[in-house]
Backbone as CSV, one residue per row, in Angstrom:
resi,resn,N_x,N_y,N_z,CA_x,CA_y,CA_z,C_x,C_y,C_z
1,MET,38.867,122.699,0.738,38.206,123.603,1.690,38.850,123.505,3.075
2,VAL,39.161,122.264,3.446,39.798,122.057,4.752,41.191,122.661,4.763
3,ASN,41.921,122.478,3.668,43.269,123.038,3.597,43.237,124.559,3.642
4,LEU,42.238,125.140,2.998,42.113,126.602,3.012,41.832,127.118,4.418
5,ALA,40.933,126.432,5.121,40.632,126.849,6.496,41.850,126.698,7.396
6,ALA,42.619,125.624,7.202,43.821,125.433,8.000,44.851,126.517,7.715
7,MET,44.973,126.901,6.450,45.939,127.945,6.088,45.532,129.290,6.688
8,VAL,44.220,129.596,6.647,43.734,130.856,7.234,43.946,130.858,8.743
9,TRP,43.717,129.717,9.377,43.901,129.625,10.828,45.360,129.816,11.209
10,ARG,46.295,129.234,10.416,47.718,129.411,10.701,48.144,130.863,10.524
11,ARG,47.591,131.522,9.519,47.939,132.928,9.317,47.397,133.801,10.437
12,LEU,46.200,133.450,10.924,45.647,134.228,12.037,46.486,134.081,13.293
13,LEU,46.964,132.862,13.537,47.779,132.642,14.722,49.107,133.385,14.666
14,ARG,49.558,133.719,13.464,50.803,134.462,13.327,50.620,135.947,13.595
15,LYS,49.392,136.408,13.608,49.128,137.817,13.867,49.379,138.138,15.337
16,ARG,50.013,139.259,15.585,50.330,139.624,16.958,49.079,139.959,17.757
17,TRP,48.099,140.602,17.104,46.907,141.002,17.863,46.089,139.776,18.288
18,VAL,46.152,138.690,17.469,45.449,137.471,17.852,46.116,136.842,19.078
19,LEU,47.441,136.774,19.040,48.160,136.229,20.189,47.943,137.090,21.425
20,ALA,47.914,138.411,21.231,47.669,139.296,22.373,46.264,139.089,22.944
21,LEU,45.282,138.861,22.066,43.913,138.629,22.530,43.816,137.326,23.319
22,VAL,44.449,136.274,22.807,44.425,134.996,23.511,45.115,135.123,24.864
23,PHE,46.247,135.814,24.879,46.971,135.999,26.136,46.148,136.824,27.130
24,GLY,45.473,137.867,26.634,44.661,138.697,27.518,43.497,137.933,28.124
25,LEU,42.813,137.134,27.304,41.704,136.335,27.827,42.186,135.311,28.851
26,SER,43.322,134.702,28.573,43.869,133.734,29.529,44.238,134.418,30.842
27,LEU,44.809,135.621,30.745,45.182,136.354,31.951,43.953,136.739,32.773
28,VAL,42.897,137.179,32.087,41.668,137.547,32.797,41.058,136.332,33.494
29,TYR,41.038,135.208,32.802,40.499,133.981,33.411,41.318,133.567,34.626
30,PHE,42.633,133.656,34.513,43.491,133.283,35.639,43.268,134.199,36.838
31,LEU,43.180,135.505,36.595,43.003,136.445,37.699,41.651,136.274,38.369
32,THR,40.588,136.083,37.578,39.256,135.920,38.172,39.170,134.646,39.004
33,SER,39.728,133.541,38.497,39.698,132.292,39.274,40.525,132.411,40.540
34,THR,41.652,133.127,40.461,42.494,133.315,41.652,41.781,134.144,42.703
35,PHE,41.132,135.239,42.275,40.419,136.087,43.227,39.252,135.345,43.874
36,LYS,38.560,134.506,43.095,37.459,133.734,43.671,37.966,132.769,44.731
37,GLN,39.097,132.111,44.459,39.670,131.209,45.458,40.102,131.970,46.705
38,GLU,40.669,133.171,46.516,41.067,133.977,47.662,39.857,134.389,48.493
39,GLU,38.753,134.757,47.827,37.548,135.142,48.555,37.002,133.981,49.368
40,ARG,36.989,132.771,48.762,36.523,131.600,49.504,37.425,131.298,50.689
41,ALA,38.740,131.442,50.492,39.669,131.172,51.590,39.490,132.182,52.722
42,VAL,39.319,133.467,52.369,39.117,134.494,53.401,37.807,134.257,54.139
43,ARG,36.750,133.877,53.408,35.470,133.607,54.049,35.562,132.418,54.999
44,ASP,36.297,131.385,54.588,36.470,130.227,55.467,37.279,130.581,56.705
45,ARG,38.322,131.403,56.523,39.125,131.794,57.683,38.323,132.650,58.652
46,ASN,37.495,133.530,58.109,36.657,134.347,58.988,35.639,133.492,59.736
47,LEU,35.133,132.454,59.067,34.172,131.575,59.727,34.811,130.791,60.856
48,LEU,36.066,130.395,60.659,36.756,129.569,61.651,37.624,130.375,62.600
49,GLN,37.506,131.689,62.554,38.330,132.517,63.414,37.908,132.349,64.869
50,VAL,38.853,132.043,65.718,38.564,131.809,67.126,38.521,133.145,67.853
51,GLN,37.512,133.332,68.687,37.361,134.556,69.438,38.254,134.532,70.661
52,ASP,38.287,135.683,71.332,39.101,135.810,72.538,38.569,134.898,73.635
53,HIS,39.466,134.176,74.302,39.045,133.213,75.313,38.466,133.887,76.549
54,ASP,38.795,135.162,76.769,38.303,135.847,77.946,36.845,136.242,77.820
55,GLN,36.316,136.267,76.603,34.935,136.658,76.393,34.039,135.421,76.415
56,PRO,32.840,135.562,76.956,31.920,134.408,76.965,31.488,134.049,75.557
57,ILE,31.307,132.769,75.320,30.920,132.283,73.999,29.403,132.374,73.857
58,PRO,28.898,133.063,72.853,27.437,133.204,72.688,26.824,131.951,72.080
59,TRP,26.587,130.923,72.902,25.991,129.697,72.390,24.575,129.967,71.910
60,LYS,24.221,129.396,70.760,22.894,129.566,70.190,21.943,128.428,70.553
61,VAL,22.445,127.424,71.231,21.634,126.246,71.488,20.518,126.591,72.457
62,GLN,19.292,126.276,72.094,18.129,126.499,72.947,17.512,125.144,73.291
63,PHE,17.257,124.916,74.571,16.686,123.649,75.013,15.189,123.852,75.223
64,ASN,14.396,123.404,74.271,12.945,123.528,74.346,12.328,122.137,74.327
65,LEU,11.163,122.030,74.941,10.480,120.738,74.912,10.038,120.390,73.506
66,GLY,9.605,121.410,72.764,9.234,121.160,71.370,10.426,120.783,70.538
67,ASN,11.570,121.401,70.883,12.849,120.986,70.308,12.940,121.246,68.819
68,SER,12.093,122.099,68.264,12.096,122.265,66.819,11.747,123.698,66.469
69,SER,12.395,124.196,65.425,12.082,125.517,64.892,11.340,125.414,63.564
70,ARG,10.886,124.220,63.199,10.195,123.983,61.943,8.695,123.848,62.177
71,PRO,7.881,123.882,61.112,6.445,123.641,61.275,6.178,122.284,61.907
72,SER,5.057,122.200,62.637,4.771,121.010,63.423,4.503,119.775,62.570
73,ASN,4.122,119.965,61.311,3.810,118.806,60.479,5.033,118.286,59.729
74,GLN,6.206,118.855,59.948,7.427,118.411,59.299,8.450,118.062,60.353
75,CYS,9.263,117.063,60.051,10.313,116.622,60.984,11.652,116.613,60.263
76,ARG,12.675,117.047,60.968,14.038,116.820,60.499,14.491,115.459,61.016
77,ASN,15.413,114.855,60.321,15.925,113.562,60.757,17.405,113.444,60.431
78,SER,17.977,112.337,60.874,19.417,112.147,60.714,19.835,111.837,59.285
79,ILE,18.917,111.485,58.399,19.103,111.359,56.944,20.053,110.237,56.552
80,GLN,21.267,110.207,57.127,22.359,109.423,56.548,22.253,107.924,56.801
81,GLY,21.431,107.494,57.769,21.409,106.081,58.119,20.928,105.186,56.981
82,LYS,21.621,104.093,56.775,21.226,103.152,55.728,20.048,102.297,56.153
83,HIS,19.994,101.957,57.449,18.916,101.108,57.951,18.046,101.833,58.978
84,LEU,18.666,102.682,59.818,17.944,103.363,60.887,17.910,104.858,60.638
85,ILE,16.862,105.514,61.162,16.682,106.958,61.054,16.211,107.479,62.411
86,THR,16.701,108.623,62.818,16.245,109.289,64.035,15.665,110.647,63.671
87,ASP,14.426,110.916,64.098,13.846,112.238,63.835,14.098,113.150,65.027
88,GLU,13.698,114.424,64.883,14.018,115.412,65.910,13.168,115.263,67.165
89,LEU,12.171,114.395,67.159,11.387,114.121,68.361,11.980,112.997,69.195
90,GLY,13.084,112.420,68.736,13.767,111.389,69.492,13.379,109.979,69.128
91,TYR,12.557,109.795,68.095,12.129,108.453,67.698,13.167,107.822,66.763
92,VAL,13.429,106.547,66.981,14.305,105.759,66.114,13.447,104.724,65.403
93,CYS,13.580,104.662,64.089,12.802,103.695,63.318,13.629,103.235,62.132
94,GLU,13.153,102.194,61.473,13.801,101.746,60.254,13.463,102.702,59.107
95,ARG,14.336,102.726,58.127,14.138,103.672,57.029,12.826,103.425,56.290
96,LYS,12.400,102.192,56.198,11.155,101.889,55.498,9.931,102.391,56.262
97,ASP,10.103,102.670,57.570,8.991,103.157,58.387,8.962,104.680,58.472
98,LEU,9.769,105.350,57.681,9.805,106.813,57.702,8.640,107.365,56.903
99,LEU,7.920,108.346,57.480,6.778,108.955,56.804,7.242,109.992,55.797
100,VAL,6.280,110.481,55.021,6.599,111.447,53.970,7.090,112.762,54.559
101,ASN,6.571,113.150,55.725,6.954,114.424,56.332,8.289,114.354,57.084
102,GLY,8.983,113.212,57.011,10.287,113.080,57.649,10.247,112.533,59.051
103,CYS,9.069,112.280,59.619,8.944,111.738,60.975,8.865,110.217,60.932
104,CYS,9.263,109.597,62.035,9.114,108.154,62.166,7.647,107.806,62.453
105,ASN,7.232,106.681,61.936,5.868,106.204,62.183,5.803,105.599,63.584
106,VAL,5.122,106.302,64.503,5.082,105.856,65.905,4.163,104.661,66.094
107,ASN,3.355,104.338,65.089,2.442,103.199,65.219,3.120,101.867,64.926
108,VAL,4.329,101.908,64.420,5.067,100.687,64.136,5.684,100.174,65.435
109,PRO,5.589,98.890,65.738,6.122,98.361,67.013,7.619,98.593,67.185
110,GLY,8.367,98.603,66.115,9.820,98.752,66.237,10.279,100.172,66.503
111,THR,9.402,101.154,66.425,9.780,102.544,66.657,9.904,102.809,68.155
112,LYS,11.037,103.383,68.566,11.297,103.675,69.970,11.685,105.137,70.120
113,GLN,11.333,105.715,71.251,11.686,107.102,71.546,12.740,107.143,72.643
114,TYR,13.724,108.044,72.464,14.817,108.216,73.412,15.492,106.875,73.707
115,CYS,15.849,106.181,72.645,16.416,104.844,72.765,17.936,104.948,72.927
116,CYS,18.458,104.284,73.942,19.902,104.299,74.216,20.523,102.921,74.023
117,ASP,19.971,102.113,73.138,20.510,100.773,72.903,21.941,100.858,72.383
118,GLY,22.815,100.103,72.982,24.199,100.075,72.526,25.048,101.211,73.035
119,CYS,24.501,102.100,73.882,25.268,103.224,74.414,25.916,102.818,75.729
120,LEU,27.201,103.099,75.861,27.959,102.753,77.051,27.952,103.897,78.051
121,SER,28.410,103.618,79.247,28.480,104.653,80.277,29.511,105.721,79.930
122,SER,30.471,105.373,79.066,31.478,106.346,78.642,30.933,107.373,77.679
123,GLY,29.706,107.151,77.170,29.101,108.098,76.233,29.238,107.692,74.785
124,CYS,29.923,106.592,74.500,30.083,106.119,73.123,28.985,105.104,72.807
125,CYS,28.334,105.289,71.672,27.238,104.411,71.259,27.659,103.585,70.054
126,GLY,27.001,102.440,69.924,27.328,101.560,68.814,26.790,102.040,67.489
127,ALA,25.709,102.819,67.502,25.089,103.307,66.263,24.833,104.799,66.402
128,TYR,25.027,105.504,65.318,24.853,106.962,65.315,23.418,107.352,65.646
129,GLU,22.434,106.625,65.105,21.030,106.974,65.325,20.626,106.799,66.791
130,TYR,21.114,105.748,67.439,20.817,105.562,68.857,21.475,106.646,69.705
131,CYS,22.647,107.087,69.292,23.329,108.156,70.019,22.511,109.444,69.963
132,VAL,21.983,109.778,68.776,21.180,110.997,68.634,19.895,110.890,69.449
133,SER,19.234,109.747,69.392,17.991,109.560,70.132,18.229,109.649,71.632
134,CYS,19.296,109.056,72.120,19.609,109.106,73.543,19.979,110.519,73.974
135,CYS,20.657,111.246,73.087,21.058,112.625,73.393,19.858,113.556,73.487
136,LEU,18.759,113.223,72.805,17.575,114.086,72.790,16.713,113.942,74.043
137,GLN,17.078,113.088,74.963,16.295,112.951,76.193,16.264,114.277,76.951
138,PRO,15.097,114.705,77.435,15.028,115.985,78.161,15.917,116.040,79.388
139,ASN,16.138,114.898,80.049,16.959,114.925,81.261,18.455,115.023,80.955
140,LYS,18.835,115.082,79.657,20.247,115.234,79.300,20.639,116.699,79.149
141,GLN,19.743,117.621,79.482,20.021,119.039,79.284,21.221,119.505,80.106
142,LEU,21.257,119.180,81.382,22.366,119.603,82.237,23.684,118.992,81.780
143,LEU,23.644,117.731,81.367,24.855,117.077,80.879,25.383,117.755,79.627
144,LEU,24.477,118.114,78.708,24.905,118.781,77.476,25.425,120.182,77.753
145,GLU,24.810,120.881,78.705,25.301,122.215,79.046,26.711,122.142,79.634
146,ARG,26.969,121.148,80.469,28.327,120.972,80.986,29.291,120.618,79.860
147,PHE,28.823,119.813,78.925,29.668,119.466,77.781,30.001,120.703,76.949
148,LEU,29.016,121.568,76.738,29.259,122.782,75.963,30.254,123.687,76.665
149,ASN,30.120,123.832,77.969,31.049,124.682,78.713,32.454,124.111,78.700
150,ARG,32.561,122.789,78.766,33.875,122.145,78.768,34.511,122.202,77.377
151,ALA,33.694,122.127,76.345,34.207,122.128,74.971,34.172,123.515,74.358
152,ALA,34.000,124.542,75.174,33.828,125.887,74.631,35.033,126.343,73.831
153,VAL,36.235,126.047,74.300,37.437,126.502,73.611,37.813,125.569,72.473
154,ALA,37.790,124.273,72.715,38.276,123.312,71.722,37.342,123.183,70.532
155,PHE,36.011,123.225,70.762,35.055,122.980,69.684,34.131,124.179,69.466
156,GLN,34.644,125.369,69.731,33.801,126.548,69.626,33.259,126.725,68.215
157,ASN,34.123,126.626,67.217,33.695,126.870,65.844,32.714,125.810,65.357
158,LEU,32.827,124.584,65.877,31.938,123.520,65.445,30.533,123.718,65.984
159,PHE,30.417,124.040,67.277,29.110,124.114,67.913,28.492,125.506,67.865
160,MET,29.215,126.504,67.352,28.623,127.831,67.197,27.546,127.829,66.127
161,ALA,27.595,126.871,65.196,26.660,126.865,64.076,25.332,126.194,64.411
162,VAL,25.264,125.427,65.491,24.023,124.725,65.799,23.004,125.698,66.378
163,GLU,21.727,125.426,66.130,20.668,126.350,66.530,19.723,125.772,67.561
164,ASP,19.694,124.476,67.746,18.803,123.911,68.749,19.352,122.576,69.234
165,HIS,18.561,121.946,70.091,18.973,120.698,70.731,19.237,119.597,69.710
166,PHE,18.412,119.496,68.684,18.554,118.424,67.699,19.863,118.569,66.913
167,GLU,20.179,119.771,66.455,21.413,119.975,65.703,22.640,119.760,66.583
168,LEU,22.515,120.097,67.865,23.623,119.835,68.783,23.883,118.340,68.902
169,CYS,22.825,117.554,69.036,23.005,116.102,69.153,23.556,115.510,67.859
170,LEU,23.127,116.025,66.717,23.679,115.548,65.446,25.179,115.791,65.380
171,ALA,25.601,116.977,65.805,27.024,117.312,65.737,27.831,116.522,66.759
172,LYS,27.306,116.391,67.969,28.051,115.704,69.029,28.213,114.217,68.738
173,CYS,27.153,113.588,68.226,27.201,112.141,68.021,28.073,111.730,66.843
174,ARG,28.470,112.671,66.014,29.372,112.303,64.916,30.740,111.920,65.445
175,THR,31.083,112.386,66.632,32.360,112.019,67.243,32.167,111.115,68.445
176,SER,30.930,110.830,68.843,30.679,110.018,70.028,30.069,108.673,69.701
177,SER,30.119,108.258,68.461,29.584,106.959,68.079,30.641,106.170,67.326
178,GLN,30.506,104.871,67.337,31.466,104.016,66.644,31.377,104.197,65.138
179,ASN,30.220,104.651,64.639,30.100,104.902,63.204,31.082,105.977,62.763
180,GLY,31.156,107.070,63.564,32.085,108.134,63.223,33.527,107.680,63.305
181,GLN,33.841,106.879,64.325,35.194,106.369,64.451,35.545,105.410,63.315
182,GLN,34.592,104.565,62.923,34.847,103.650,61.814,35.028,104.410,60.509
183,LEU,34.242,105.491,60.320,34.395,106.286,59.106,35.770,106.937,59.050
184,LYS,36.221,107.463,60.191,37.554,108.069,60.231,38.628,107.023,59.971
185,LYS,38.465,105.838,60.559,39.434,104.764,60.340,39.463,104.345,58.875
186,LYS,38.301,104.283,58.234,38.241,103.911,56.822,38.927,104.952,55.957
187,MET,38.725,106.244,56.283,39.382,107.300,55.518,40.893,107.233,55.681
188,MET,41.380,106.924,56.887,42.815,106.820,57.100,43.395,105.631,56.342
189,GLU,42.683,104.512,56.314,43.152,103.356,55.553,43.209,103.662,54.057
190,GLN,42.201,104.364,53.552,42.209,104.737,52.139,43.359,105.683,51.839
191,LEU,43.640,106.617,52.756,44.767,107.531,52.564,46.086,106.772,52.527
192,ARG,46.256,105.800,53.436,47.505,105.026,53.434,47.654,104.209,52.149
193,ARG,46.550,103.651,51.649,46.638,102.905,50.385,47.041,103.820,49.237
194,THR,46.497,105.020,49.208,46.839,105.957,48.138,48.291,106.385,48.233
195,ILE,48.803,106.559,49.446,50.209,106.913,49.625,51.108,105.797,49.103
196,ARG,50.735,104.560,49.385,51.525,103.435,48.873,51.481,103.381,47.350
197,LEU,50.328,103.707,46.756,50.242,103.728,45.292,51.144,104.806,44.699
198,VAL,51.171,105.972,45.332,52.039,107.044,44.839,53.498,106.616,44.905
199,LYS,53.891,105.986,46.018,55.274,105.540,46.160,55.629,104.416,45.193
200,ALA,54.629,103.604,44.819,54.907,102.451,43.970,54.797,102.774,42.482
201,MET,54.005,103.790,42.092,53.741,104.023,40.677,54.205,105.387,40.182
202,VAL,54.267,106.386,41.043,54.642,107.736,40.605,56.120,108.002,40.853
203,PHE,56.575,107.763,42.075,57.959,108.078,42.405,58.975,107.273,41.599
204,PRO,58.756,105.966,41.302,59.743,105.254,40.472,59.918,105.865,39.085
205,VAL,58.848,106.411,38.515,58.967,107.069,37.211,59.830,108.326,37.331
206,VAL,59.640,109.062,38.413,60.419,110.281,38.619,61.889,109.954,38.879
207,MET,62.153,108.861,39.590,63.525,108.528,39.985,64.257,107.673,38.963
208,TYR,63.682,107.490,37.783,64.325,106.632,36.790,65.693,107.209,36.407
209,GLY,66.730,106.415,36.568,68.081,106.847,36.227,68.689,107.825,37.214
210,CYS,68.124,107.928,38.422,68.622,108.935,39.373,69.999,108.582,39.922
211,GLU,70.444,107.323,39.726,71.757,106.942,40.243,72.884,107.757,39.605
212,SER,72.656,108.224,38.395,73.696,108.976,37.693,73.475,110.478,37.732
213,TRP,72.489,110.930,38.508,72.209,112.358,38.577,73.259,113.086,39.415
214,THR,73.489,114.340,39.046,74.265,115.256,39.878,73.273,116.236,40.494
215,VAL,72.874,115.953,41.700,71.807,116.723,42.350,72.415,117.930,43.048
216,LYS,72.075,119.112,42.547,72.531,120.352,43.159,71.390,120.978,43.965
217,LYS,71.638,122.178,44.461,70.657,122.837,45.324,69.361,123.128,44.577
218,ALA,69.459,123.561,43.332,68.253,123.867,42.555,67.436,122.601,42.300
219,GLU,68.137,121.489,41.986,67.433,120.231,41.758,66.771,119.729,43.045
220,ARG,67.414,119.924,44.185,66.809,119.513,45.453,65.504,120.270,45.699
221,ARG,65.515,121.548,45.394,64.292,122.341,45.571,63.174,121.841,44.668
222,ARG,63.504,121.503,43.437,62.483,120.999,42.514,61.937,119.649,42.970
223,ILE,62.839,118.788,43.476,62.395,117.476,43.958,61.456,117.640,45.149
224,ASP,61.840,118.507,46.090,60.987,118.738,47.260,59.652,119.369,46.852
225,ALA,59.704,120.296,45.889,58.472,120.943,45.439,57.543,119.935,44.766
226,PHE,58.103,119.033,43.974,57.266,118.010,43.333,56.646,117.074,44.359
227,GLU,57.433,116.664,45.362,56.895,115.773,46.386,55.753,116.435,47.149
228,LEU,55.936,117.701,47.550,54.868,118.404,48.262,53.665,118.628,47.363
229,TRP,53.896,118.848,46.077,52.767,118.997,45.144,51.949,117.714,45.083
230,CYS,52.632,116.577,45.060,51.912,115.290,45.040,51.086,115.108,46.309
231,TRP,51.675,115.400,47.469,50.947,115.205,48.723,49.783,116.182,48.846
232,ARG,49.949,117.401,48.380,48.846,118.371,48.445,47.708,117.968,47.518
233,ARG,48.051,117.468,46.342,47.004,116.991,45.441,46.301,115.775,46.034
234,LEU,47.041,114.945,46.726,46.458,113.761,47.344,45.469,114.139,48.450
235,LEU,45.822,115.158,49.246,44.950,115.619,50.330,43.920,116.645,49.862
236,ARG,44.008,117.053,48.591,43.100,118.064,48.039,43.176,119.372,48.832
237,VAL,44.408,119.794,49.094,44.640,121.045,49.812,45.099,122.095,48.808
238,PRO,44.320,123.144,48.535,44.748,124.175,47.587,45.825,125.068,48.207
239,TRP,46.512,125.792,47.364,47.563,126.666,47.878,46.976,127.842,48.640
240,THR,45.707,128.152,48.411,45.062,129.249,49.130,44.696,128.866,50.564
241,ALA,44.835,127.585,50.927,44.488,127.166,52.283,45.474,127.688,53.317
242,GLY,46.660,128.070,52.873,47.647,128.626,53.798,48.289,127.599,54.718
243,ARG,48.287,126.329,54.342,48.889,125.293,55.178,50.374,125.175,54.876
244,SER,51.160,124.961,55.905,52.602,124.850,55.738,52.976,123.456,55.247
245,ASN,54.192,123.368,54.723,54.680,122.075,54.252,54.849,121.088,55.406
246,GLN,55.214,121.591,56.568,55.402,120.704,57.715,54.089,120.053,58.140
247,SER,52.986,120.819,58.081,51.691,120.238,58.452,51.254,119.174,57.448
248,ILE,51.569,119.383,56.169,51.233,118.385,55.145,52.028,117.107,55.379
249,LEU,53.338,117.254,55.621,54.175,116.079,55.853,53.792,115.359,57.146
250,LYS,53.359,116.111,58.151,52.937,115.483,59.408,51.670,114.661,59.210
251,GLU,50.761,115.150,58.359,49.532,114.403,58.099,49.789,113.176,57.235
252,ILE,50.681,113.306,56.264,50.979,112.183,55.370,51.863,111.148,56.057
253,SER,52.886,111.616,56.790,53.880,110.741,57.433,54.493,109.778,56.416
254,PRO,55.210,110.309,55.413,55.736,109.423,54.358,56.862,108.514,54.817
255,GLY,57.488,108.808,55.953,58.587,107.965,56.423,59.918,108.426,55.872
256,ILE,60.062,108.395,54.558,61.284,108.841,53.887,60.872,109.734,52.729
257,SER,61.572,110.829,52.566,61.231,111.785,51.516,61.701,111.282,50.162
258,LEU,61.249,111.953,49.106,61.657,111.589,47.745,63.148,111.819,47.558
259,GLU,63.659,112.887,48.119,65.100,113.133,48.041,65.870,112.059,48.790
260,GLY,65.331,111.601,49.910,65.986,110.516,50.643,65.996,109.219,49.856
261,MET,64.896,108.936,49.122,64.870,107.743,48.271,65.929,107.817,47.184
262,ILE,66.079,108.997,46.586,67.081,109.164,45.528,68.482,108.960,46.093
263,LEU,68.747,109.532,47.267,70.061,109.360,47.893,70.320,107.898,48.235
264,LYS,69.306,107.193,48.681,69.453,105.778,49.007,69.800,104.966,47.764
265,LEU,69.126,105.248,46.633,69.440,104.530,45.398,70.843,104.847,44.903
266,LYS,71.272,106.092,45.056,72.624,106.461,44.631,73.669,105.726,45.465
267,LEU,73.435,105.617,46.780,74.383,104.914,47.633,74.412,103.419,47.310
268,GLN,73.231,102.847,47.045,73.202,101.434,46.663,73.949,101.185,45.361
269,TYR,73.761,102.080,44.387,74.455,101.950,43.118,75.981,102.108,43.287
270,PHE,76.365,103.058,44.151,77.808,103.256,44.409,78.409,102.029,45.082
271,GLY,77.685,101.432,46.038,78.182,100.231,46.686,78.264,99.047,45.739
272,HIS,77.324,98.998,44.780,77.366,97.901,43.800,78.592,98.028,42.905
273,LEU,78.969,99.250,42.519,80.144,99.455,41.675,81.422,99.175,42.427
274,MET,81.444,99.561,43.701,82.651,99.335,44.510,82.819,97.858,44.853
């Protein structure tokens, strides 16, 4: 029975209409996935499109004493803290003291409002939650307005999405606290480790026996294309992102290209023979 099914399947695959059907379905799947990626890329570009600098930026941030656009019995909070949480009323508390509605329990002795512990005069705070709580102080309104005007061109796309004082402080403190800097440093260290792994485990397989290669122009293009493909996969940058090869290499900073490694091995091999 199994042999009969295998024989029928082989005969079906030999039919031209079956091959045409498989090819057509594959083509439709490829085109639909490509168009979806293009739509996402266009939507992202439109979202990040910078407006004319001569026109005033329509900031959406509203400074209200209530500071919230949600129902009064619910609170938004910073969510991400492992030990500390800051709600939109400016209270900082431990995660275990967080109420069901998302607000900090003000009856707990450790809960503080508008707490600036660990914040320096330079504006950098030791903890993200303290930075948000300190930023929510009502007397920081003028300072934040000056910050928005100063950052209007550089961070326009980032702060255009915020809707009130609390969301502004959440966005600002991600770059004004040591937590954000440590997270960025950790990501850079992980990227460097991955680059070293690629150089130690992937490139040697590709360069096996390269000392005897005759590298022409077409082979150079393939080598460069493979190297850029590896770096793009490492950074998770799709081809629809529209990023140039120079920007990828600048972010990776490989030091020496794959073609340069091959040339170095060829010269070493030539010197060994001589």
